[in-house]
N, C-alpha and C positions, 0 to 999 in steps of 0.2 A: 504494500500500500504506500509506504514511504517513497519507493522508487517511482510509483505512478504519479504521486503528488509533485515530486521533483521534476518529472518530465513535463507535467502540465504547467508548472511555473516557468520552466525554461522556454516552453512553447509560447507562453504569454509574452515574455520579454524579448525572446529571440525567435520569432516565428520562422519556420522553414518556408521557402518559396517554391512555387510550382516550377518544375524543370522547364516547362514549355513557355509559360507566359510571365513568370517571375512574380506573380501575385502571391500573397501569403496563403499558406494552406490553413484550413480550419480543422477542427477536431474530426477525426475519422478519415481524413485524407492523407495519402502517402505518395510522395514523389510528384504526382500530377493532380491538379485540382479537378473537380468533377466536370467543369465545363470543358477542359482540355481532353479529359478522357473520352468525352462524348464527341468532341469536334475535331480531334486530330485526324488527319487524312489517311486513315488506314487503307492498305491495299486489299487485304483479305485474299490475296492470290493463293495462299496455302489451301484455300477451300476449293480451288479449281483443279480439274484434271490437268496434268502437265501439258497436254496437247492444246489446251485452251488458255494457257497462261501467256499473256503478251510478253512478259519478261523472258520466258524460255525461248520465244521466237527470235529474240535478239542474237541468240547463240547458234541457231540452226545453220548448219554448214560450216561453223567455225570451231565449236567445241561440243562434244557429246556430254550433255548434262541431264541428270535425272530430275532435279527440282531447281527452280530459280525463285527465291523468296525474298521479299522486301517488306519490312514492317510498315513503312510510311511512304506516301508520295512526297517528293520534294517540291515545295512551292516557294518561289523566291519571296522573301520578306514575310514569310509565314512562320508558323510555330515550328515546323520541321527544320527550317534554316536556323532558327534560334537554337534549337537543341544541338544541331551539328556544330554551330559556331562555338557553343560552350564546350563541347566535347573536344574539338580540334584546336581551338585557339585560346581558350580561357582556362586551361588546365583542369577542367572538370571531368576527370576520368570516370568518376562514379556515374555520370550520365550514361556512358556507354554500357557499363555493367547493369545499371537499372533497366535500360531499354532492352538489353539482352535477356534479362530475367522475365520481363513482361512478355516479350515476343516468344521466348522459349515456352512459357506457359500456354500461349495460344497454340503453338505448334504441337505441343504435347496433347492438348485438348482435341486437336484434329487428328490424333493418331500417328504423329510423325516421330514420336520419341525414339522408336526403335529402328528408324530408317538409317541412321548415321552411326558409323563406327568411330569417327574421330573428327574433331573440330580443329581447323587450321586457319589462323588469321593471315591475311596478306601482310607481309613484313615491311617495315620501314628500313631504310638504309641506316647503319649505325650512327652516322653523323646527324641525320634528322631525328633519330631516336634520342640522341644525347641532348639535342636542342629542346625537344618537346618534353622529354622525361618519361614518356610512355607511348605505347602504340594504341591508337584509338580502336583499331580493328580487334586487337587482343582484348581490350576492355569489353567490347561488345560480345566477343566470343566467349569470354569467361562467364558472362551472365547467361548466355545460351547454354553453355555446358552445365551450369548449375541447375537450370530449370529442366533440361532434357535428360540429365543423368548420364551425360556422354563425356568421355575424356577429351581434353583439349591439349594440344601440343603447340605451344606458342612459337617455338623456334624450329618447326619442321621445315619451313622454307627460309631461304636466305636471299636477300637482295644484293646482287653483285655490284651494281652501279647506282650512284645517286642521280637518278634521272631528273630531268627538268619537270616543272609543274605541268600537269595535263590540262589545266583549266581552259586555256585558249587554243588548244590544238584540235584539229579535225580528227575524225575517226582513224583515217589512214596514218596521220602523224602520231596519234596516241599509240597505235600498234607498233610503229617503227621505234617509238621512244622506249617501249618496255620489252620488245622482243629480245629473248636470250639474256635477260638480266636476273632471272630467278633460277635457283637450283634447290633441290631437296637435300637437306643436311644428312639424313639417314634413311635411305630407301627402305630398309628393313622395317621401319616404323610405319611406312605407308603401304607397303605391298599387300595386296588383297583386301584393302579396306575401302569402304564407302566414305569418302572425305567430304565434310561440309566446309567449304571454303568461305570465309567471312571477311567483309570489308565494311566501310562506313557508307559509301554511296556507290550505286550502280549508275553509270552514265553510258558511255559507249561499250563498256565491258572489256576494253583492251587489256587492262591490267589483270582482271580476273581470268581472261582467256589465256594470258601468258602463264599465270600461276597454275591454272588448271592443266595446261599442256605439260608443264614440268612435273606435276603430280602424276598424271597418267603415264608419262615416260618412265617415272620411277616405280611404276607397278600398281598404282591405285586401281581398285576394282571399278569404282564409279566416282563421279564428281557431282556434288550439288553445291549451290551457292545461296548464301543469305547475307543481306545487307540491312543496315538501319533504314535506308531510304533509296528510292529509285527516281531518277530524274527523267 
């Protein structure tokens, strides 16, 4: 009881903010306020057959994938962009972990908990990792792993080159920018497994395609993809 009273007092003087809109949370709310839980632009693509999933079609003829899943639609100047901005540029690693747990619970509820053998995040180059202090894809993947009861291997992939930003590049330029820059650290950890490859945002899919190709070359049985958002 004392702990509960102390928590209530702390919440009164130092209220937690909603991760999406930054408004104070009220009693009974966790991580996201009630309005944002209702109004966030969820994709719900995990409820569709893979053949009907528009994200999966982006990889047709490029990379054989089982599932392509994104929690949210990316909308410029919207709640999703604010969440991603906090995760990538404001040092808010917990945003990724929380979104991973929330989405993982959704995927588990849809019967996907046993689909995947291993979760692998898209890696950052060591220099970028040192500047940021953490890998946002790893944070998201750790939340997914917790909710799905699936092991995660943060360093299964290595990035061999510190590539330029992809933001202003065309699809062809993005692929050229990341081709042959990823390798599997230990193929024995990958061989024969259905790998869920995770990242923060799916845009053209060039980075995910390059990572998926490296995993398949190392002996992965199958590849699926999950991201926080899809543009």
